[in-house]
N, C-alpha and C positions, 0 to 999 in steps of 0.2 A: 504494500500500500504506500502510495506516495504521500508526502507531508503536505501541509497547506501551501497554497500558491502565494508567493510574495505579492504585496500590493503593487500595482503598476506605478512606475515613476513618471511624473509629468515630463513631457518633452521640453527641450530648451525653448522652442517656439511658443509653447503654451505659457511657460513662465514669463517670457518676454511680453506676451499679449496681456497677461494679467498686470504686469508691472506698468505697461503703457496706458492701460485703461483710464486710471485717474487723471493722467496728463492730457489725454484726449478730451475727457469731459471738461477739465479745467480750461483747456484751450477753446473749446466750443463756447463755454460760458463767457470767456473774455471777449471772443469775437462778437457774441450776441450783445454784450454790454456796450462794446464800442459802436456797434451798429445803431443800437437804440439811443445811446448818448450822443453820437454824432448827428443823428437825424433830429433829435430834440434840439440840439444846439442850432442847427440850420433853420428849424421852424422858428425858434426864438429870434435868431439873427435877422431873417428876412422880415419878420413881423415888425421890426423896429425901423425898417427902411421904407421911404416913400420914393418910388421911382417915377412919379408923374412926369410926363413929357407930352408934347403934341402928338396925338394919335388920331386914328379914324373914328374910334368909338370908345365910350366909357361903358363898361359892362358891370352891372350891379348884380351880384349873386343873391338869389332869393333866400328868404328865411320865413319863419312862421307869420301868418296873417290871420286875422279873425274877421270874417265877413267883410273883407276889403280893407280892414284897418291893419296896417303893418304893426308887428310886434316891436317892442323897444329895440331889439337887436336889428331888425330889418330897417326900422326908421333911422337908426344911426348910420347904416350903410347908405340909405337914400339921401340923407342930409349931406353926407360927404360927397356923394356923386353930384349933387346939386352945386356944391361949392366948386368942384372941378369944372363943371359945365360953365358956371359963371366966370371962371378964370380963363376960359377959352382953351382948355386942354383938348376938347373934342367938340365937334358940331352936333353930336347926337349922343343919346344915352340908350343903351339896350338893357332892358330889365329881363331877368330870366327866372324860371321856376314854375313848376306845375302846381296841381291842386291835390290836396289830400282827399280821401274818400268823404263825400258829403259836402265838400266846400263849394260855395257858389262862385268864388273867385279863385283864379290862379295867383301864385306869388307874383308872376310877371304883371298881371293885370292890376293887382293891388299896388305894386310899385309904380306903374305908369300913372294910376289915378292920383297917388300921393304927389308925384312930381308935377302933374298938371295943376293940382290944387296949390302948389307952391311956386307957380310961375313959369314952368318950362312949357314952351309951345308944343302942341301935339305933334307937329311935323318933325320935331327934334327927338321924338321918342319912338322906340320900337320894342314892343313886348314879344318875347320869344318864350312861350310857355310849354315847349316840348321838352321831353326828358324827365325821367323820374328820379334822377340823382345828378350830382355835380358833373360827372363825365358826360352823361347824356345831354345835359343842358349845353355843355361846350360843343358837343358834336352838332347840335341844332344851330347854335350861334355861328359855328364855322361854315355850315352850309349856307346860311343867310348871307354871311359876309362875302363868301365866294361869289354868290349871285350878283352882289352889288359892288364888287370890286374893292371891298374893305379888307385890310389885312392886319393892321395894328390895333391893339386895344390896351387900355389900362383897366385892370381888374379891381373892383371895389368889394371888399369883404372885411371880415375881422382880421386883426393882425396875424393871428396864429393859423389862419386859413390860407394865408398868402402863398406859401411855398407849394402846397398841394394844388391850389388853384392854378398857379402859373405853370406847374409841371403838366397838368392835364391840358391846359389851353395850348401849350407848345406842342403837345403830342397830337393834337387835332389840326395843327398847321397855323395857329394864330401867332402873330408876333406880340407876345404879351409881356407887360410890365405890371407892377402892382402899386396901389396906393391905398393902404388899409385905413379904415376909420379908427380914430383914437378915442372915440366916445362910446357910450352904451354899456350895458350890463357885463359884456365879455371882458372889459378892461377896468372894471371898477375896483377890484381888490386883487391882491397878489395871489390869494387862494384860488380865485376864479381864473386868473391868468394861467396858473400852474395846471389847473384841471384841463383847460383847453389846450395847452401845449402837449400834455400827455395824450389827450384825445387825438389831436392832429398827428402826433408822432406815430401812433398806432395805425391811423387811417392811411398815412403816407407809406409806411412800410407795407401795409396790406396792398396798396395800389401797386407798388413796385414789384411785389411778389406775384400778384395775380392779374394785374392790369385791369382790375375791377374797382368800381367805386364803392367805398364803405362809408356812408354818411351816418355817423352816430349823432342823432339829434336829441336835444333835451326839450321837453315840453315848453312851449313859449319862446324858444330860442331859435333853433334851426341852424 
């Protein structure tokens, strides 16, 4: 009768794999942190920059509206677009954004109505209410712009939305710069600003990975 078989000895390659596993995990974590941190820094950095210059159109990104009345966030964007128009940055304003289920107005229509009520002539306004998200809206704007021979745009949104907006606009063929609003609920406190930077960092990374739009909206904000 033979005695008990000796336990198999791990091979050198298996030992090396076990030894390298923690380093691989650590390396992946470092890369992920650098990616997230670098993206967050760029979101914060561009949000502090105003790139206004003469362009073909001012494009105001939509936000929540209530029966045609813009939310405070949306109103802050529209007020900034009005100021750019009055300064001669562009001869027209394009409002964008569709409607939620049950809404009587689209965001684009609510924005157009507010601007008319505040002195912008109707012929200087173009509502584009196609698209269910930011990327879809930019595709619709790009189609209208191509038909009319417009190429350059300054984008008006909240500061921390600037980088993702400009990236998407460029991807659909627009020559885009940004001029974010510095008023409204999104910029009132440091806590709110941090929350929106985190939100936009995740949305931008998601866009780069999937080329899909992920609009994380807050009730009453958008």
